N, CA and C atoms of all chains as a GROMACS GRO file, in nm:
protein
  618
    1MET      N    1   0.084  -0.119   0.000
    1MET     CA    2   0.000   0.000   0.000
    1MET      C    3   0.088   0.125   0.000
    2LYS      N    4   0.055   0.218  -0.090
    2LYS     CA    5   0.134   0.342  -0.097
    2LYS      C    6   0.070   0.449  -0.010
    3ASN      N    7   0.146   0.554   0.016
    3ASN     CA    8   0.090   0.661   0.099
    3ASN      C    9   0.160   0.794   0.068
    4ARG      N   10   0.102   0.901   0.123
    4ARG     CA   11   0.156   1.036   0.100
    4ARG      C   12   0.226   1.091   0.224
    5LEU      N   13   0.266   1.002   0.311
    5LEU     CA   14   0.322   1.046   0.439
    5LEU      C   15   0.445   1.134   0.424
    6LYS      N   16   0.532   1.096   0.332
    6LYS     CA   17   0.657   1.172   0.317
    6LYS      C   18   0.628   1.317   0.276
    7VAL      N   19   0.533   1.331   0.183
    7VAL     CA   20   0.496   1.466   0.136
    7VAL      C   21   0.429   1.544   0.249
    8LEU      N   22   0.336   1.480   0.317
    8LEU     CA   23   0.264   1.548   0.425
    8LEU      C   24   0.360   1.590   0.536
    9ARG      N   25   0.454   1.503   0.564
    9ARG     CA   26   0.553   1.532   0.668
    9ARG      C   27   0.643   1.649   0.624
   10ALA      N   28   0.684   1.645   0.499
   10ALA     CA   29   0.772   1.751   0.446
   10ALA      C   30   0.701   1.886   0.446
   11GLU      N   31   0.573   1.885   0.414
   11GLU     CA   32   0.495   2.011   0.413
   11GLU      C   33   0.495   2.078   0.550
   12ARG      N   34   0.503   1.996   0.653
   12ARG     CA   35   0.501   2.049   0.790
   12ARG      C   36   0.641   2.062   0.851
   13ASP      N   37   0.740   2.027   0.771
   13ASP     CA   38   0.879   2.032   0.816
   13ASP      C   39   0.902   1.944   0.939
   14TRP      N   40   0.842   1.828   0.937
   14TRP     CA   41   0.860   1.732   1.048
   14TRP      C   42   0.965   1.629   1.009
   15THR      N   43   1.039   1.585   1.108
   15THR     CA   44   1.130   1.473   1.085
   15THR      C   45   1.053   1.343   1.110
   16GLN      N   46   1.115   1.232   1.075
   16GLN     CA   47   1.049   1.104   1.104
   16GLN      C   48   1.034   1.084   1.254
   17ALA      N   49   1.130   1.137   1.329
   17ALA     CA   50   1.122   1.126   1.476
   17ALA      C   51   1.002   1.205   1.528
   18ASP      N   52   0.976   1.324   1.469
   18ASP     CA   53   0.858   1.403   1.510
   18ASP      C   54   0.730   1.324   1.483
   19LEU      N   55   0.724   1.266   1.363
   19LEU     CA   56   0.605   1.189   1.326
   19LEU      C   57   0.589   1.069   1.419
   20ALA      N   58   0.700   0.999   1.443
   20ALA     CA   59   0.696   0.882   1.530
   20ALA      C   60   0.647   0.920   1.669
   21HIS      N   61   0.696   1.032   1.719
   21HIS     CA   62   0.656   1.076   1.853
   21HIS      C   63   0.508   1.110   1.858
   22ALA      N   64   0.461   1.179   1.753
   22ALA     CA   65   0.319   1.217   1.749
   22ALA      C   66   0.228   1.094   1.742
   23LEU      N   67   0.279   0.988   1.680
   23LEU     CA   68   0.198   0.866   1.665
   23LEU      C   69   0.223   0.765   1.777
   24ASP      N   70   0.320   0.795   1.863
   24ASP     CA   71   0.356   0.706   1.973
   24ASP      C   72   0.405   0.570   1.921
   25VAL      N   73   0.488   0.577   1.818
   25VAL     CA   74   0.552   0.455   1.765
   25VAL      C   75   0.702   0.482   1.754
   26SER      N   76   0.778   0.377   1.723
   26SER     CA   77   0.922   0.395   1.706
   26SER      C   78   0.951   0.461   1.571
   27ARG      N   79   1.071   0.518   1.558
   27ARG     CA   80   1.108   0.580   1.431
   27ARG      C   81   1.116   0.475   1.321
   28GLN      N   82   1.158   0.354   1.359
   28GLN     CA   83   1.164   0.243   1.263
   28GLN      C   84   1.026   0.216   1.204
   29THR      N   85   0.924   0.221   1.289
   29THR     CA   86   0.788   0.194   1.242
   29THR      C   87   0.739   0.308   1.152
   30ALA      N   88   0.765   0.432   1.194
   30ALA     CA   89   0.724   0.546   1.111
   30ALA      C   90   0.791   0.538   0.973
   31ASN      N   91   0.918   0.504   0.973
   31ASN     CA   92   0.993   0.491   0.847
   31ASN      C   93   0.938   0.378   0.760
   32ALA      N   94   0.908   0.263   0.821
   32ALA     CA   95   0.858   0.148   0.744
   32ALA      C   96   0.720   0.178   0.684
   33ILE      N   97   0.637   0.251   0.759
   33ILE     CA   98   0.504   0.287   0.706
   33ILE      C   99   0.521   0.385   0.591
   34GLU      N  100   0.605   0.485   0.612
   34GLU     CA  101   0.627   0.587   0.509
   34GLU      C  102   0.678   0.526   0.379
   35LYS      N  103   0.768   0.429   0.391
   35LYS     CA  104   0.824   0.365   0.272
   35LYS      C  105   0.732   0.260   0.211
   36GLY      N  106   0.620   0.234   0.276
   36GLY     CA  107   0.525   0.134   0.226
   36GLY      C  108   0.568  -0.009   0.253
   37LYS      N  109   0.665  -0.025   0.343
   37LYS     CA  110   0.711  -0.161   0.375
   37LYS      C  111   0.620  -0.228   0.477
   38PHE      N  112   0.550  -0.147   0.554
   38PHE     CA  113   0.463  -0.201   0.658
   38PHE      C  114   0.330  -0.126   0.655
   39ASP      N  115   0.222  -0.203   0.646
   39ASP     CA  116   0.089  -0.142   0.647
   39ASP      C  117   0.041  -0.129   0.792
   40PRO      N  118   0.005  -0.006   0.831
   40PRO     CA  119  -0.039   0.011   0.970
   40PRO      C  120  -0.175  -0.055   0.995
   41SER      N  121  -0.203  -0.080   1.122
   41SER     CA  122  -0.335  -0.132   1.158
   41SER      C  123  -0.438  -0.021   1.135
   42LEU      N  124  -0.565  -0.056   1.135
   42LEU     CA  125  -0.669   0.046   1.115
   42LEU      C  126  -0.665   0.155   1.222
   43PRO      N  127  -0.652   0.118   1.352
   43PRO     CA  128  -0.644   0.225   1.453
   43PRO      C  129  -0.529   0.321   1.428
   44LEU      N  130  -0.413   0.267   1.388
   44LEU     CA  131  -0.298   0.355   1.363
   44LEU      C  132  -0.320   0.439   1.237
   45ALA      N  133  -0.384   0.379   1.134
   45ALA     CA  134  -0.413   0.454   1.012
   45ALA      C  135  -0.506   0.572   1.043
   46PHE      N  136  -0.605   0.547   1.129
   46PHE     CA  137  -0.697   0.656   1.167
   46PHE      C  138  -0.625   0.762   1.250
   47LYS      N  139  -0.532   0.717   1.332
   47LYS     CA  140  -0.455   0.812   1.414
   47LYS      C  141  -0.372   0.903   1.322
   48ILE      N  142  -0.312   0.842   1.219
   48ILE     CA  143  -0.234   0.919   1.122
   48ILE      C  144  -0.324   1.021   1.051
   49ALA      N  145  -0.443   0.972   1.012
   49ALA     CA  146  -0.537   1.060   0.942
   49ALA      C  147  -0.577   1.179   1.030
   50ARG      N  148  -0.605   1.150   1.157
   50ARG     CA  149  -0.642   1.257   1.251
   50ARG      C  150  -0.528   1.358   1.267
   51LEU      N  151  -0.407   1.306   1.272
   51LEU     CA  152  -0.290   1.393   1.291
   51LEU      C  153  -0.278   1.495   1.178
   52PHE      N  154  -0.310   1.452   1.056
   52PHE     CA  155  -0.298   1.541   0.940
   52PHE      C  156  -0.431   1.606   0.900
   53ASN      N  157  -0.535   1.582   0.979
   53ASN     CA  158  -0.669   1.634   0.949
   53ASN      C  159  -0.716   1.593   0.810
   54LEU      N  160  -0.690   1.469   0.777
   54LEU     CA  161  -0.733   1.416   0.647
   54LEU      C  162  -0.806   1.283   0.670
   55THR      N  163  -0.862   1.227   0.564
   55THR     CA  164  -0.922   1.095   0.578
   55THR      C  165  -0.814   0.991   0.547
   56VAL      N  166  -0.841   0.868   0.587
   56VAL     CA  167  -0.746   0.759   0.561
   56VAL      C  168  -0.722   0.745   0.411
   57GLU      N  169  -0.830   0.757   0.333
   57GLU     CA  170  -0.819   0.741   0.187
   57GLU      C  171  -0.736   0.851   0.122
   58GLU      N  172  -0.728   0.967   0.187
   58GLU     CA  173  -0.648   1.077   0.132
   58GLU      C  174  -0.499   1.057   0.159
   59ILE      N  175  -0.468   0.966   0.248
   59ILE     CA  176  -0.327   0.940   0.282
   59ILE      C  177  -0.278   0.807   0.223
   60PHE      N  178  -0.361   0.704   0.239
   60PHE     CA  179  -0.322   0.571   0.191
   60PHE      C  180  -0.403   0.534   0.068
   61PHE      N  181  -0.338   0.469  -0.025
   61PHE     CA  182  -0.412   0.422  -0.143
   61PHE      C  183  -0.353   0.291  -0.194
   62ASP      N  184  -0.443   0.210  -0.246
   62ASP     CA  185  -0.404   0.079  -0.299
   62ASP      C  186  -0.333   0.097  -0.433
   63GLU      N  187  -0.216   0.036  -0.445
   63GLU     CA  188  -0.139   0.049  -0.569
   63GLU      C  189  -0.215  -0.003  -0.690
   64GLN      N  190  -0.297  -0.108  -0.670
   64GLN     CA  191  -0.368  -0.169  -0.782
   64GLN      C  192  -0.485  -0.084  -0.829
   65MET      N  193  -0.530   0.009  -0.744
   65MET     CA  194  -0.642   0.096  -0.779
   65MET      C  195  -0.596   0.220  -0.854
   66THR      N  196  -0.463   0.245  -0.855
   66THR     CA  197  -0.415   0.368  -0.919
   66THR      C  198  -0.357   0.341  -1.056
   67MET      N  199   0.407   2.180   1.708
   67MET     CA  200   0.466   2.058   1.653
   67MET      C  201   0.574   2.088   1.550
   68ASN      N  202   0.552   2.196   1.473
   68ASN     CA  203   0.647   2.228   1.368
   68ASN      C  204   0.786   2.259   1.421
   69THR      N  205   0.790   2.316   1.542
   69THR     CA  206   0.919   2.359   1.594
   69THR      C  207   0.978   2.258   1.692
   70ILE      N  208   0.898   2.160   1.733
   70ILE     CA  209   0.948   2.064   1.831
   70ILE      C  210   1.019   1.950   1.759
   71LYS      N  211   1.143   1.927   1.798
   71LYS     CA  212   1.218   1.817   1.739
   71LYS      C  213   1.241   1.710   1.846
   72HIS      N  214   1.215   1.589   1.808
   72HIS     CA  215   1.230   1.478   1.903
   72HIS      C  216   1.344   1.388   1.860
   73ASN      N  217   1.442   1.374   1.947
   73ASN     CA  218   1.551   1.283   1.918
   73ASN      C  219   1.518   1.141   1.960
   74GLU      N  220   1.435   1.129   2.065
   74GLU     CA  221   1.400   0.995   2.113
   74GLU      C  222   1.251   0.974   2.097
   75THR      N  223   1.214   0.866   2.035
   75THR     CA  224   1.074   0.834   2.013
   75THR      C  225   1.029   0.737   2.121
   76PRO      N  226   0.898   0.712   2.131
   76PRO     CA  227   0.851   0.618   2.232
   76PRO      C  228   0.915   0.480   2.217
   77GLY      N  229   0.962   0.451   2.099
   77GLY     CA  230   1.020   0.320   2.076
   77GLY      C  231   1.166   0.311   2.117
   78THR      N  232   1.223   0.417   2.170
   78THR     CA  233   1.366   0.410   2.204
   78THR      C  234   1.387   0.399   2.355
   79GLN      N  235   1.377   0.514   2.426
   79GLN     CA  236   1.410   0.514   2.568
   79GLN      C  237   1.321   0.420   2.649
   80HIS      N  238   1.190   0.426   2.623
   80HIS     CA  239   1.096   0.344   2.698
   80HIS      C  240   1.125   0.196   2.676
   81ASN      N  241   1.148   0.161   2.550
   81ASN     CA  242   1.175   0.021   2.518
   81ASN      C  243   1.308  -0.026   2.575
   82LYS      N  244   1.405   0.066   2.581
   82LYS     CA  245   1.535   0.029   2.637
   82LYS      C  246   1.518  -0.013   2.783
   83THR      N  247   1.436   0.063   2.856
   83THR     CA  248   1.410   0.031   2.998
   83THR      C  249   1.341  -0.104   3.010
   84LYS      N  250   1.239  -0.123   2.927
   84LYS     CA  251   1.164  -0.250   2.932
   84LYS      C  252   1.254  -0.368   2.893
   85THR      N  253   1.336  -0.347   2.791
   85THR     CA  254   1.427  -0.454   2.748
   85THR      C  255   1.528  -0.485   2.857
   86LEU      N  256   1.573  -0.380   2.927
   86LEU     CA  257   1.668  -0.400   3.038
   86LEU      C  258   1.602  -0.483   3.149
   87HIS      N  259   1.475  -0.450   3.182
   87HIS     CA  260   1.402  -0.528   3.283
   87HIS      C  261   1.394  -0.674   3.243
   88LEU      N  262   1.359  -0.696   3.115
   88LEU     CA  263   1.346  -0.833   3.066
   88LEU      C  264   1.481  -0.905   3.075
   89GLY      N  265   1.587  -0.834   3.038
   89GLY     CA  266   1.721  -0.892   3.045
   89GLY      C  267   1.759  -0.931   3.188
   90LEU      N  268   1.725  -0.843   3.283
   90LEU     CA  269   1.760  -0.869   3.423
   90LEU      C  270   1.682  -0.990   3.478
   91TRP      N  271   1.554  -0.998   3.444
   91TRP     CA  272   1.473  -1.113   3.489
   91TRP      C  273   1.522  -1.242   3.424
   92THR      N  274   1.563  -1.232   3.298
   92THR     CA  275   1.616  -1.351   3.229
   92THR      C  276   1.746  -1.396   3.295
   93LEU      N  277   1.830  -1.297   3.331
   93LEU     CA  278   1.956  -1.329   3.400
   93LEU      C  279   1.928  -1.397   3.534
   94ALA      N  280   1.828  -1.344   3.607
   94ALA     CA  281   1.793  -1.402   3.737
   94ALA      C  282   1.746  -1.546   3.720
   95TRP      N  283   1.666  -1.569   3.617
   95TRP     CA  284   1.616  -1.704   3.590
   95TRP      C  285   1.733  -1.797   3.554
   96LEU      N  286   1.825  -1.746   3.471
   96LEU     CA  287   1.943  -1.826   3.433
   96LEU      C  288   2.028  -1.860   3.555
   97ALA      N  289   2.043  -1.762   3.644
   97ALA     CA  290   2.121  -1.784   3.767
   97ALA      C  291   2.054  -1.893   3.852
   98SER      N  292   1.920  -1.888   3.858
   98SER     CA  293   1.849  -1.990   3.937
   98SER      C  294   1.863  -2.129   3.874
   99THR      N  295   1.874  -2.132   3.741
   99THR     CA  296   1.897  -2.260   3.671
   99THR      C  297   2.032  -2.318   3.712
  100ALA      N  298   2.133  -2.228   3.714
  100ALA     CA  299   2.268  -2.272   3.753
  100ALA      C  300   2.269  -2.317   3.898
  101LEU      N  301   2.199  -2.241   3.984
  101LEU     CA  302   2.195  -2.278   4.127
  101LEU      C  303   2.128  -2.414   4.145
  102LEU      N  304   2.019  -2.433   4.073
  102LEU     CA  305   1.947  -2.561   4.083
  102LEU      C  306   2.036  -2.677   4.039
  103ARG      N  307   2.108  -2.654   3.930
  103ARG     CA  308   2.189  -2.762   3.872
  103ARG      C  309   2.315  -2.791   3.955
  104PHE      N  310   2.386  -2.683   3.991
  104PHE     CA  311   2.516  -2.704   4.057
  104PHE      C  312   2.509  -2.693   4.209
  105GLY      N  313   2.405  -2.625   4.260
  105GLY     CA  314   2.392  -2.610   4.406
  105GLY      C  315   2.380  -2.744   4.474
  106ALA      N  316   2.296  -2.830   4.420
  106ALA     CA  317   2.275  -2.961   4.482
  106ALA      C  318   2.406  -3.040   4.488
  107GLU      N  319   2.484  -3.028   4.383
  107GLU     CA  320   2.609  -3.106   4.374
  107GLU      C  321   2.721  -3.047   4.459
  108TYR      N  322   2.733  -2.914   4.457
  108TYR     CA  323   2.851  -2.852   4.520
  108TYR      C  324   2.822  -2.778   4.651
  109ILE      N  325   2.695  -2.743   4.677
  109ILE     CA  326   2.669  -2.660   4.796
  109ILE      C  327   2.593  -2.737   4.905
  110TRP      N  328   2.478  -2.795   4.870
  110TRP     CA  329   2.397  -2.857   4.977
  110TRP      C  330   2.390  -3.010   4.969
  111ASP      N  331   2.476  -3.069   4.893
  111ASP     CA  332   2.493  -3.214   4.890
  111ASP      C  333   2.359  -3.290   4.874
  112TYR      N  334   2.278  -3.245   4.781
  112TYR     CA  335   2.154  -3.313   4.743
  112TYR      C  336   2.051  -3.324   4.857
  113GLN      N  337   2.056  -3.233   4.954
  113GLN     CA  338   1.954  -3.236   5.059
  113GLN      C  339   1.820  -3.193   4.998
  114PRO      N  340   1.716  -3.277   5.008
  114PRO     CA  341   1.590  -3.250   4.938
  114PRO      C  342   1.528  -3.115   4.970
  115ALA      N  343   1.533  -3.073   5.096
  115ALA     CA  344   1.469  -2.946   5.134
  115ALA      C  345   1.529  -2.829   5.055
  116PHE      N  346   1.661  -2.827   5.044
  116PHE     CA  347   1.728  -2.719   4.970
  116PHE      C  348   1.699  -2.730   4.820
  117SER      N  349   1.698  -2.854   4.772
  117SER     CA  350   1.670  -2.875   4.629
  117SER      C  351   1.530  -2.829   4.593
  118ILE      N  352   1.433  -2.860   4.683
  118ILE     CA  353   1.294  -2.818   4.658
  118ILE      C  354   1.285  -2.665   4.660
  119ALA      N  355   1.354  -2.603   4.757
  119ALA     CA  356   1.353  -2.456   4.766
  119ALA      C  357   1.414  -2.395   4.639
  120ALA      N  358   1.524  -2.453   4.592
  120ALA     CA  359   1.589  -2.402   4.470
  120ALA      C  360   1.498  -2.421   4.349
  121LEU      N  361   1.428  -2.536   4.346
  121LEU     CA  362   1.336  -2.563   4.234
  121LEU      C  363   1.221  -2.463   4.234
  122MET      N  364   1.164  -2.438   4.352
  122MET     CA  365   1.052  -2.343   4.363
  122MET      C  366   1.096  -2.202   4.321
  123THR      N  367   1.216  -2.164   4.365
  123THR     CA  368   1.270  -2.032   4.327
  123THR      C  369   1.286  -2.024   4.175
  124HIS      N  370   1.340  -2.132   4.120
  124HIS     CA  371   1.361  -2.139   3.975
  124HIS      C  372   1.228  -2.125   3.898
  125LEU      N  373   1.126  -2.198   3.945
  125LEU     CA  374   0.996  -2.192   3.877
  125LEU      C  375   0.932  -2.054   3.894
  126ALA      N  376   0.943  -1.997   4.015
  126ALA     CA  377   0.884  -1.865   4.040
  126ALA      C  378   0.950  -1.759   3.952
  127LEU      N  379   1.082  -1.766   3.941
  127LEU     CA  380   1.153  -1.670   3.855
  127LEU      C  381   1.116  -1.691   3.708
  128GLY      N  382   1.092  -1.816   3.670
  128GLY     CA  383   1.050  -1.847   3.534
  128GLY      C  384   0.915  -1.783   3.503
  129VAL      N  385   0.820  -1.795   3.598
  129VAL     CA  386   0.687  -1.734   3.580
  129VAL      C  387   0.701  -1.582   3.572
  130ALA      N  388   0.784  -1.525   3.660
  130ALA     CA  389   0.806  -1.379   3.658
  130ALA      C  390   0.864  -1.335   3.525
  131MET      N  391   0.958  -1.413   3.473
  131MET     CA  392   1.020  -1.379   3.344
  131MET      C  393   0.916  -1.380   3.232
  132ILE      N  394   0.828  -1.479   3.234
  132ILE     CA  395   0.722  -1.486   3.131
  132ILE      C  396   0.632  -1.363   3.139
  133MET      N  397   0.595  -1.326   3.263
  133MET     CA  398   0.506  -1.210   3.280
  133MET      C  399   0.573  -1.080   3.234
  134VAL      N  400   0.700  -1.066   3.264
  134VAL     CA  401   0.775  -0.947   3.219
  134VAL      C  402   0.783  -0.946   3.066
  135ASN      N  403   0.799  -1.066   3.007
  135ASN     CA  404   0.805  -1.076   2.861
  135ASN      C  405   0.672  -1.035   2.797
  136VAL      N  406   0.561  -1.078   2.859
  136VAL     CA  407   0.429  -1.040   2.808
  136VAL      C  408   0.411  -0.888   2.817
  137LYS      N  409   0.454  -0.829   2.930
  137LYS     CA  410   0.446  -0.683   2.947
  137LYS      C  411   0.531  -0.613   2.842
  138HIS      N  412   0.650  -0.668   2.820
  138HIS     CA  413   0.742  -0.611   2.721
  138HIS      C  414   0.676  -0.610   2.582
  139LEU      N  415   0.610  -0.720   2.548
  139LEU     CA  416   0.540  -0.729   2.419
  139LEU      C  417   0.430  -0.624   2.409
  140ALA      N  418   0.358  -0.604   2.519
  140ALA     CA  419   0.248  -0.508   2.519
  140ALA      C  420   0.297  -0.365   2.497
  141TYR      N  421   0.420  -0.335   2.538
  141TYR     CA  422   0.472  -0.199   2.525
  141TYR      C  423   0.533  -0.173   2.387
  142LEU      N  424   0.556  -0.279   2.310
  142LEU     CA  425   0.612  -0.259   2.177
  142LEU      C  426   0.508  -0.199   2.084
  143ASP      N  427   0.552  -0.125   1.984
  143ASP     CA  428   0.453  -0.077   1.886
  143ASP      C  429   0.424  -0.190   1.788
  144GLU      N  430   0.329  -0.168   1.695
  144GLU     CA  431   0.279  -0.281   1.617
  144GLU      C  432   0.382  -0.345   1.524
  145LEU      N  433   0.475  -0.267   1.471
  145LEU     CA  434   0.578  -0.327   1.385
  145LEU      C  435   0.677  -0.408   1.469
  146GLN      N  436   0.719  -0.348   1.581
  146GLN     CA  437   0.813  -0.420   1.668
  146GLN      C  438   0.751  -0.550   1.720
  147ARG      N  439   0.620  -0.542   1.751
  147ARG     CA  440   0.551  -0.662   1.800
  147ARG      C  441   0.545  -0.767   1.688
  148LYS      N  442   0.520  -0.722   1.565
  148LYS     CA  443   0.514  -0.816   1.453
  148LYS      C  444   0.649  -0.886   1.435
  149ILE      N  445   0.757  -0.807   1.439
  149ILE     CA  446   0.891  -0.865   1.423
  149ILE      C  447   0.918  -0.968   1.533
  150THR      N  448   0.882  -0.932   1.656
  150THR     CA  449   0.905  -1.022   1.770
  150THR      C  450   0.819  -1.147   1.761
  151MET      N  451   0.691  -1.129   1.727
  151MET     CA  452   0.600  -1.244   1.719
  151MET      C  453   0.640  -1.337   1.604
  152ASP      N  454   0.682  -1.278   1.491
  152ASP     CA  455   0.730  -1.360   1.378
  152ASP      C  456   0.849  -1.444   1.422
  153ALA      N  457   0.944  -1.378   1.492
  153ALA     CA  458   1.064  -1.450   1.539
  153ALA      C  459   1.025  -1.561   1.637
  154MET      N  460   0.928  -1.532   1.724
  154MET     CA  461   0.884  -1.635   1.820
  154MET      C  462   0.819  -1.753   1.748
  155GLY      N  463   0.739  -1.722   1.646
  155GLY     CA  464   0.673  -1.827   1.569
  155GLY      C  465   0.773  -1.916   1.497
  156ILE      N  466   0.872  -1.852   1.434
  156ILE     CA  467   0.976  -1.928   1.362
  156ILE      C  468   1.054  -2.014   1.462
  157THR      N  469   1.088  -1.954   1.577
  157THR     CA  470   1.164  -2.027   1.680
  157THR      C  471   1.086  -2.148   1.731
  158LEU      N  472   0.957  -2.129   1.754
  158LEU     CA  473   0.873  -2.240   1.802
  158LEU      C  474   0.869  -2.352   1.698
  159GLY      N  475   0.852  -2.315   1.571
  159GLY     CA  476   0.847  -2.414   1.464
  159GLY      C  477   0.978  -2.490   1.451
  160VAL      N  478   1.087  -2.414   1.449
  160VAL     CA  479   1.219  -2.477   1.437
  160VAL      C  480   1.245  -2.567   1.558
  161GLY      N  481   1.209  -2.518   1.676
  161GLY     CA  482   1.230  -2.595   1.799
  161GLY      C  483   1.152  -2.726   1.797
  162LEU      N  484   1.028  -2.719   1.753
  162LEU     CA  485   0.942  -2.839   1.749
  162LEU      C  486   0.994  -2.940   1.646
  163ILE      N  487   1.018  -2.891   1.525
  163ILE     CA  488   1.060  -2.981   1.416
  163ILE      C  489   1.200  -3.039   1.444
  164ALA      N  490   1.293  -2.950   1.478
  164ALA     CA  491   1.430  -2.997   1.504
  164ALA      C  492   1.435  -3.083   1.629
  165GLY      N  493   1.357  -3.046   1.730
  165GLY     CA  494   1.356  -3.121   1.856
  165GLY      C  495   1.309  -3.263   1.837
  166ILE      N  496   1.200  -3.280   1.764
  166ILE     CA  497   1.147  -3.415   1.742
  166ILE      C  498   1.243  -3.497   1.654
  167ALA      N  499   1.295  -3.433   1.548
  167ALA     CA  500   1.390  -3.504   1.461
  167ALA      C  501   1.515  -3.544   1.539
  168TYR      N  502   1.565  -3.451   1.622
  168TYR     CA  503   1.686  -3.477   1.701
  168TYR      C  504   1.664  -3.592   1.799
  169GLU      N  505   1.546  -3.592   1.860
  169GLU     CA  506   1.513  -3.697   1.957
  169GLU      C  507   1.509  -3.835   1.890
  170GLN      N  508   1.467  -3.836   1.762
  170GLN     CA  509   1.456  -3.963   1.689
  170GLN      C  510   1.593  -4.019   1.647
  171LEU      N  511   1.693  -3.928   1.639
  171LEU     CA  512   1.824  -3.971   1.587
  171LEU      C  513   1.882  -4.090   1.664
  172GLU      N  514   1.867  -4.087   1.796
  172GLU     CA  515   1.922  -4.197   1.875
  172GLU      C  516   1.839  -4.325   1.853
  173ASP      N  517   1.706  -4.307   1.845
  173ASP     CA  518   1.617  -4.424   1.827
  173ASP      C  519   1.645  -4.497   1.697
  174ILE      N  520   1.679  -4.421   1.592
  174ILE     CA  521   1.703  -4.487   1.462
  174ILE      C  522   1.853  -4.510   1.439
  175LYS      N  523   1.929  -4.500   1.548
  175LYS     CA  524   2.072  -4.535   1.549
  175LYS      C  525   2.158  -4.452   1.453
  176LEU      N  526   2.121  -4.325   1.438
  176LEU     CA  527   2.206  -4.238   1.357
  176LEU      C  528   2.310  -4.167   1.443
  177ILE      N  529   2.282  -4.158   1.573
  177ILE     CA  530   2.381  -4.106   1.668
  177ILE      C  531   2.391  -4.205   1.784
  178THR      N  532   2.506  -4.203   1.851
  178THR     CA  533   2.526  -4.299   1.959
  178THR      C  534   2.506  -4.237   2.097
  179PHE      N  535   2.502  -4.102   2.102
  179PHE     CA  536   2.484  -4.035   2.232
  179PHE      C  537   2.337  -3.997   2.251
  180GLU      N  538   2.305  -3.970   2.378
  180GLU     CA  539   2.167  -3.931   2.408
  180GLU      C  540   2.146  -3.783   2.374
  181PRO      N  541   2.039  -3.749   2.301
  181PRO     CA  542   2.016  -3.607   2.267
  181PRO      C  543   2.005  -3.520   2.393
  182GLU      N  544   2.068  -3.404   2.388
  182GLU     CA  545   2.069  -3.313   2.503
  182GLU      C  546   1.973  -3.197   2.478
  183ILE      N  547   1.894  -3.164   2.579
  183ILE     CA  548   1.801  -3.051   2.566
  183ILE      C  549   1.877  -2.919   2.545
  184ASN      N  550   2.000  -2.913   2.598
  184ASN     CA  551   2.082  -2.790   2.584
  184ASN      C  552   2.106  -2.756   2.437
  185HIS      N  553   2.127  -2.859   2.357
  185HIS     CA  554   2.151  -2.836   2.214
  185HIS      C  555   2.028  -2.771   2.149
  186LEU      N  556   1.911  -2.818   2.189
  186LEU     CA  557   1.787  -2.764   2.133
  186LEU      C  558   1.768  -2.618   2.177
  187ILE      N  559   1.798  -2.591   2.303
  187ILE     CA  560   1.785  -2.454   2.354
  187ILE      C  561   1.880  -2.360   2.280
  188MET      N  562   2.002  -2.407   2.254
  188MET     CA  563   2.099  -2.324   2.181
  188MET      C  564   2.049  -2.297   2.039
  189LEU      N  565   1.994  -2.400   1.975
  189LEU     CA  566   1.941  -2.383   1.839
  189LEU      C  567   1.826  -2.282   1.840
  190MET      N  568   1.737  -2.293   1.940
  190MET     CA  569   1.622  -2.202   1.947
  190MET      C  570   1.668  -2.058   1.973
  191ALA      N  571   1.768  -2.042   2.060
  191ALA     CA  572   1.820  -1.907   2.089
  191ALA      C  573   1.882  -1.847   1.962
  192PHE      N  574   1.959  -1.927   1.891
  192PHE     CA  575   2.022  -1.883   1.767
  192PHE      C  576   1.915  -1.845   1.664
  193THR      N  577   1.814  -1.931   1.650
  193THR     CA  578   1.706  -1.905   1.554
  193THR      C  579   1.634  -1.775   1.587
  194TYR      N  580   1.606  -1.753   1.715
  194TYR     CA  581   1.535  -1.632   1.758
  194TYR      C  582   1.616  -1.506   1.725
  195ILE      N  583   1.745  -1.511   1.758
  195ILE     CA  584   1.831  -1.393   1.734
  195ILE      C  585   1.839  -1.363   1.584
  196VAL      N  586   1.861  -1.466   1.504
  196VAL     CA  587   1.871  -1.447   1.359
  196VAL      C  588   1.739  -1.394   1.303
  197SER      N  589   1.627  -1.449   1.352
  197SER     CA  590   1.495  -1.405   1.304
  197SER      C  591   1.470  -1.258   1.338
  198ILE      N  592   1.510  -1.218   1.458
  198ILE     CA  593   1.493  -1.077   1.498
  198ILE      C  594   1.578  -0.986   1.408
  199LEU      N  595   1.702  -1.029   1.383
  199LEU     CA  596   1.791  -0.948   1.298
  199LEU      C  597   1.735  -0.936   1.157
  200ILE      N  598   1.688  -1.048   1.102
  200ILE     CA  599   1.632  -1.045   0.966
  200ILE      C  600   1.506  -0.959   0.962
  201GLY      N  601   1.421  -0.973   1.063
  201GLY     CA  602   1.298  -0.894   1.071
  201GLY      C  603   1.328  -0.745   1.075
  202ASN      N  604   1.425  -0.707   1.158
  202ASN     CA  605   1.460  -0.565   1.168
  202ASN      C  606   1.518  -0.512   1.038
  203ARG      N  607   1.598  -0.594   0.974
  203ARG     CA  608   1.660  -0.553   0.847
  203ARG      C  609   1.552  -0.536   0.738
  204LYS      N  610   1.456  -0.627   0.739
  204LYS     CA  611   1.348  -0.622   0.640
  204LYS      C  612   1.270  -0.491   0.646
  205TYR      N  613   1.250  -0.438   0.767
  205TYR     CA  614   1.168  -0.317   0.782
  205TYR      C  615   1.251  -0.191   0.807
  206GLN      N  616   1.380  -0.195   0.772
  206GLN     CA  617   1.464  -0.076   0.789
  206GLN      C  618   1.426   0.033   0.691
   0.00000   0.00000   0.00000
């Protein structure tokens, strides 16, 4: 699953550590989600969406649907 | 948030403390294993009362170690938990398959010595460590 996390993070001038702290996860986890190596659980996906004031679909998208 | 920079995430300092606790409890359990094994032979000359006390201590520390491990798992974030659970699953599978095969080796006369549980524990420890390293590398 792809996502726009890197762009959203860059727009706010946040580091991966900032994002990880805001989400209460490790930097490794924030990095793996951002790179699309690890798909977050639904609760974490909603937490990410809330953090950026967006919907889950505006951040994450299925590669096969694009 | 824009101006706040975090050098340590929840997955670093907090986990280091929890991992240290787990390490200390594991060390205590290992020490009790050594006491149980060698104490009877070298310290209390196989007196049952002391052996039973050492056994009870060993089992109690084992239960404590399991509980600390469960707590440690609960504090991990979802990726760290996945890596750990995957490693545990692989270790359990390897331990079961290798353990049964190893136990059969003497029965089918492929080895002449009696299989030792220590060998299986070493294999499981090695498997767990390698699985954790591979898991972490995969999600770097």
